[in-house]
C-alpha positions in Angstrom: 93.7 117.2 109.8 92.6 119.6 112.5 91.1 122.3 110.2 89.4 119.5 108.2 87.7 118.3 111.4 86.1 121.7 112.1 82.3 122.1 111.9 82.6 124.7 109.2 84.6 122.2 107.1 82.3 119.3 107.6 78.9 120.9 107.1 78.9 122.3 103.5 77.0 125.2 102.0 75.1 122.6 99.9 73.9 120.7 102.9 70.0 120.6 102.9 68.5 122.4 105.9 67.0 119.3 107.5 70.3 117.4 107.3 72.1 120.5 108.6 69.8 120.6 111.6 70.5 117.0 112.5 74.3 117.3 112.0 74.4 120.5 114.1 72.4 119.0 117.0 74.6 115.9 116.9 77.8 118.0 116.9 76.5 119.9 120.0 75.7 116.6 121.7 72.2 117.9 122.2 70.4 114.6 122.8 67.0 116.0 123.3 67.1 118.0 120.0 68.6 114.9 118.2 65.7 112.8 119.5 63.1 115.3 118.3 64.7 115.6 114.8 64.9 111.9 114.2 61.2 111.7 113.3 61.5 109.6 110.1 63.4 106.5 108.9 66.8 107.4 107.5 67.4 110.7 109.3 69.9 109.2 111.7 72.0 108.2 108.6 71.6 111.4 106.6 74.8 112.7 105.0 76.1 116.0 103.9 76.2 115.7 100.1 79.7 117.1 99.8 81.6 115.8 102.9 79.6 112.7 103.6 79.3 113.7 107.2 76.7 111.7 109.1 75.3 112.5 112.5 77.5 109.8 114.0 80.6 111.3 112.4 79.5 114.7 113.7 78.9 113.5 117.3 82.3 111.8 117.4 84.3 114.5 115.5 83.0 117.2 117.8 84.9 115.6 120.7 88.3 116.1 119.0 91.4 114.4 120.5 91.6 114.1 124.3 92.7 117.4 126.0 92.9 119.0 129.4 89.6 120.8 128.6 87.7 117.5 128.6 85.2 116.9 131.4 83.3 113.7 132.3 80.1 115.4 131.5 81.2 116.2 128.0 82.2 112.6 127.3 79.0 111.3 128.8 76.9 113.7 126.5 78.9 112.4 123.5 78.3 108.8 124.4 74.5 109.4 124.9 74.3 111.2 121.5 76.2 108.3 119.7 74.0 105.8 121.4 70.8 107.7 120.5 71.9 107.9 116.9 72.6 104.2 116.7 69.3 103.5 118.4 67.5 105.4 115.6 69.4 103.8 112.8 72.7 105.5 112.4 74.9 103.3 110.2 78.1 102.3 111.9 80.1 101.7 108.7 79.0 104.6 106.5 82.1 106.4 105.1 82.7 110.1 104.6 84.9 111.9 102.0 88.0 110.9 103.9 87.0 107.2 103.6 86.5 107.1 107.4 83.6 105.3 109.1 82.4 106.8 112.5 84.5 104.0 114.2 87.6 104.9 112.1 87.2 108.5 113.2 86.8 107.5 116.9 89.9 105.4 116.6 91.9 108.2 115.0 90.8 110.7 117.6 91.7 108.3 120.4 88.2 108.0 121.7 88.0 104.3 122.8 84.6 104.6 124.5 83.0 105.9 121.3 84.9 103.4 119.2 83.5 100.6 121.3 80.0 101.8 120.8 80.5 101.6 117.0 82.0 98.1 117.3 79.1 96.9 119.4 76.7 98.3 116.8 78.6 96.4 114.1 78.5 93.2 116.0 74.7 93.5 116.6 74.2 94.1 112.9 76.2 91.2 111.8 74.7 88.8 114.3 71.2 89.8 113.0 72.4 89.2 109.5 73.4 85.8 110.6 70.0 85.1 112.1 68.4 86.2 108.9 70.9 84.2 106.9 71.7 87.3 105.0 75.5 87.5 105.3 77.2 90.2 103.4 80.9 91.2 103.4 81.5 94.2 105.7 81.8 97.3 103.7 85.3 98.6 103.4 84.0 102.0 102.6 83.9 102.0 98.8 80.4 100.5 98.3 77.4 102.9 98.4 75.0 102.0 101.2 71.8 102.9 99.4 68.4 102.0 100.9 70.0 100.5 104.0 68.2 101.5 107.1 69.3 100.3 110.5 66.3 99.8 112.7 67.6 99.5 116.3 65.6 98.8 119.4 67.8 99.2 122.4 69.6 95.9 122.1 70.3 96.6 118.4 69.7 96.3 115.5 69.5 96.3 111.8 67.0 95.6 109.1 67.4 96.2 105.4 64.4 98.2 104.4 63.1 100.8 102.0 60.7 103.3 103.4 57.1 102.2 102.7 55.3 104.6 100.3 52.7 106.8 101.9 49.1 106.9 100.6 48.5 110.2 98.9 45.1 111.7 98.3 44.0 113.8 95.4 45.3 117.4 95.5 43.2 120.5 95.8 43.1 121.1 92.1 42.1 117.6 91.3 45.7 116.5 90.7 45.9 112.8 91.4 47.9 111.5 94.4 50.1 109.5 92.0 51.0 112.7 90.1 51.8 114.5 93.3 54.0 111.5 94.4 55.8 111.6 91.1 56.5 115.3 91.6 57.8 114.7 95.1 60.0 111.9 93.9 61.4 114.2 91.2 62.1 116.8 93.8 63.9 114.3 96.0 66.0 113.1 93.1 67.3 116.7 92.6 68.6 116.8 96.1 72.4 116.2 96.0 73.6 112.9 97.2 77.0 112.0 98.7 79.1 109.6 96.6 81.5 107.6 98.7 85.1 107.7 97.6 86.6 104.8 95.6 90.3 104.0 95.8 92.5 101.5 94.1 93.6 100.3 97.5 90.2 98.8 98.1 89.2 96.8 95.0 86.0 94.9 94.7 86.1 91.5 96.4 86.8 88.5 94.3 84.1 85.8 94.2 85.0 82.1 94.5 83.8 81.0 91.1 85.6 83.9 89.3 88.8 83.1 91.3 88.7 79.4 90.3 88.5 80.5 86.6 91.3 83.0 86.9 94.9 82.6 85.7 97.4 82.7 88.6 101.0 83.9 88.7 103.7 82.9 91.2 106.4 85.6 91.4 108.4 87.7 93.8 106.9 86.2 96.9 103.4 86.6 95.7 100.6 84.6 94.3 98.3 86.9 92.2 95.3 86.3 89.9 95.0 87.7 86.4 93.3 90.9 87.8 96.3 91.6 90.0 94.5 90.5 93.2 96.9 89.1 95.9 95.8 85.6 96.7 98.7 84.9 99.1 101.9 86.8 99.9 105.2 86.1 101.6 104.5 88.7 104.3 102.1 86.1 105.9 105.0 83.7 106.7 105.4 84.8 110.3 101.6 84.5 110.8 101.7 81.0 109.4 104.7 80.0 111.6 102.9 81.1 114.7 99.8 79.4 113.6 101.7 76.1 113.3 103.0 76.6 116.8 99.5 77.1 118.1 98.0 74.2 116.2 100.8 71.8 117.1 102.1 72.7 120.6 105.7 71.4 120.9 105.5 70.2 117.2 105.2 66.7 118.3 105.6 64.3 115.3 103.0 61.8 114.2 100.0 64.2 114.2 97.1 64.0 111.7 96.9 67.3 109.8 94.4 68.8 107.3 95.0 72.1 105.5 92.4 73.7 103.3 93.9 76.0 100.7 97.5 75.4 99.5 98.2 78.8 97.9 102.0 79.2 98.0 102.5 76.2 100.3 103.9 78.2 103.1 102.0 76.5 106.0 102.1 73.1 104.4 105.9 73.3 104.2 105.9 74.0 107.9 103.5 71.2 108.6 105.6 68.7 106.7 108.7 69.6 108.8 106.9 68.3 111.9 106.8 64.8 110.4 103.0 64.1 110.6 101.5 60.7 110.3 98.7 62.1 108.1 99.0 65.2 106.0 96.1 66.0 103.8 95.7 69.1 101.6 92.6 70.3 99.8 93.0 72.6 96.8 90.5 73.6 94.2 92.3 76.0 91.8 93.5 74.2 88.6 96.7 76.3 88.3 97.7 75.7 91.9 97.1 71.9 91.3 99.2 72.1 88.2 102.0 73.8 90.2 101.7 71.1 92.8 102.2 68.4 90.2 105.5 69.8 88.8 108.8 68.0 89.7 109.9 71.2 91.5 107.0 70.9 93.9 107.6 69.4 97.3 104.1 68.1 97.4 103.8 66.2 94.1 103.6 62.5 93.5 106.9 61.6 95.2 105.7 63.3 98.4 102.4 61.4 98.3 104.2 58.2 97.8 106.5 58.9 100.8 103.7 58.7 103.3 103.9 56.1 106.1 100.8 54.4 104.8 98.9 54.6 101.5 96.9 57.8 101.3 98.5 59.3 104.4 100.1 62.1 102.4 97.6 63.3 99.8 96.4 66.4 97.9 92.7 66.3 97.4 91.6 68.1 94.2 88.4 70.0 94.4 86.2 72.3 96.4 86.5 71.7 100.2 82.7 71.6 100.5 82.7 68.4 98.4 86.0 66.9 99.6 85.1 67.3 103.3 81.9 65.4 102.8 84.0 62.5 101.4 86.4 62.7 104.4 83.4 62.6 106.8 82.1 59.5 105.0 85.5 57.8 105.4 85.5 58.7 109.1 88.8 60.6 108.8 89.8 62.4 112.0 92.5 65.1 112.4 94.5 66.5 115.3 95.1 69.9 113.6 93.0 71.6 110.9 93.8 74.9 109.2 91.5 76.9 106.9 92.7 79.5 104.5 90.7 79.9 101.3 90.4 82.7 98.8 87.3 84.4 97.3 84.9 83.1 99.9 82.9 85.1 102.4 82.5 84.7 106.1 79.4 82.5 105.6 81.6 79.8 104.2 84.0 79.8 107.1 81.2 79.7 109.5 79.6 76.7 107.6 83.0 74.9 107.8 83.4 75.2 111.6 79.7 74.6 112.3 79.1 71.7 110.0 82.4 70.0 109.4 84.7 70.7 112.3 82.6 68.6 114.8 83.0 65.5 112.5 86.6 66.0 111.3 88.4 67.3 114.4 89.6 65.0 117.2 88.1 65.7 120.6 91.4 67.1 121.8 92.3 68.6 118.4 92.9 72.2 117.5 91.4 74.2 114.7 92.7 77.5 113.2 92.1 79.8 110.3 93.6 82.8 108.6 91.9 85.7 110.3 91.8 88.2 107.5 88.2 89.0 107.8 87.6 92.7 107.1 91.4 93.4 107.5 91.4 96.4 105.2 89.8 98.4 108.0 90.3 98.2 111.8 86.7 98.4 112.9 85.6 95.8 110.4 88.3 93.5 111.6 87.4 94.0 115.2 83.7 93.4 114.5 84.4 90.2 112.5 86.7 88.9 115.2 84.0 89.3 117.9 81.3 87.9 115.6 83.3 84.8 114.7 84.0 84.2 118.4 80.3 84.2 119.2 79.6 81.9 116.3 82.4 79.6 117.3 80.9 79.3 120.7 77.5 78.5 119.1 79.3 75.7 117.3 80.8 74.3 120.6 84.2 75.8 120.2 86.3 77.9 122.5 88.7 80.3 120.9 91.9 81.9 122.3 93.2 85.0 120.5 96.9 85.8 120.4 97.7 89.3 119.2 100.9 89.5 117.1 102.5 92.4 115.4 102.6 92.8 111.6 105.6 94.7 110.2 104.0 97.5 108.2 107.3 98.7 106.8 106.6 97.2 103.4 102.9 97.0 103.7 101.9 100.6 104.6 101.2 102.0 101.1 99.1 100.6 98.3 101.1 99.9 95.1 104.5 100.1 96.8 106.7 97.7 98.8 105.0 94.2 99.1 102.0 95.6 97.3 103.8 96.6 94.1 101.9 95.0 91.3 99.1 94.0 93.5 95.7 95.7 93.0 93.8 94.4 96.0 95.4 95.5 99.3 93.7 93.0 101.6 95.6 93.9 104.8 96.2 97.4 106.3 96.6 96.6 110.1 99.7 96.4 112.3 98.1 93.8 114.6 96.9 90.3 113.8 94.5 88.3 116.0 95.5 84.7 115.8 92.7 82.2 116.6 93.3 78.9 118.4 90.0 76.9 118.6 89.3 73.8 120.7 86.1 72.1 121.8 84.4 73.5 124.8 84.7 71.4 128.0 
């Protein structure tokens, strides 16, 4: 990819002069010139219409991979340029024609200091979205980030904002300001715009209501919906096993367990093997519930009847938001709680550990969740991991992360191996951060 990373390959002949100036200054790590050129909202996130190169991409790409020619002064100039661009609204997760964000590029080029600056910008942005109660799923690169201007102030951060229209006076020839503005808009519309790449590997996210209406199929170690989206897959088994070990140290029998999201039943089978005194499952999808009720299921009526006391083993049918309220009203307490739903965004997970964990988890209990947030792109995954840690602390929870390897042998390529027949490749990383959450103090 060396030739593709050259300045001549990244700044196209169709690049508008103003954009070319900013990209060239960023590539040269000329901080003073960059600062002078960023004189209007949006300039820090301008893009070459062909390559999608942003000033952040240019500043990072110019460094190349580490070499003997590197000097501390060169790296410091690059860091100052990246910081300046972020300060002026450079978008940390804009993608280029290679489907790389600036952070993805920094990671590929083995520039950890620059990658860290991009992660910090992403964390600041997501924390601000949280304060504004404007959660959005992190872009995986396929969505176009139109009218999105990051307004940073030293500590960060981001606001969603269209540029305010300027007041226009009548022209010299008596032409109205409105007419001149229409002409200016028309000219702006003729300027070529970069269209982010779309790939089958990164399908649109599935929303909860659509998922609950979908038809599911259990086959070949997969649970997929009628659009071919992977709901749960057998490759997650090792993650589930290590999650059980973290939630139930020593796998001591007699624990009270709550699992939200049955799926293929992988983790519930493991929970059942520990001989709990209470084992409750919450599941909302009608077809999963139908599967649970079949004679072949290990969690049907016979299992429920085998509990040590009435209701000790039970599948609660419905949305967790409603069922958990019932459990709170009953005063139900658990030693271990696991959360793994499908088709819900981060706001729902945060609501669960903020509003429900304090009332459902025993003071010495342990909470865990499937940490698949933003897992189709490393920088999104790292940002979400840090954001969730901060929000968990706000909720009074301490979290320990255990990094475990993921065998990518059958997971490395979309449409092949484990992903054959699955449209939505929701995991692309070789490392998983397993969370173990307990109450602070």
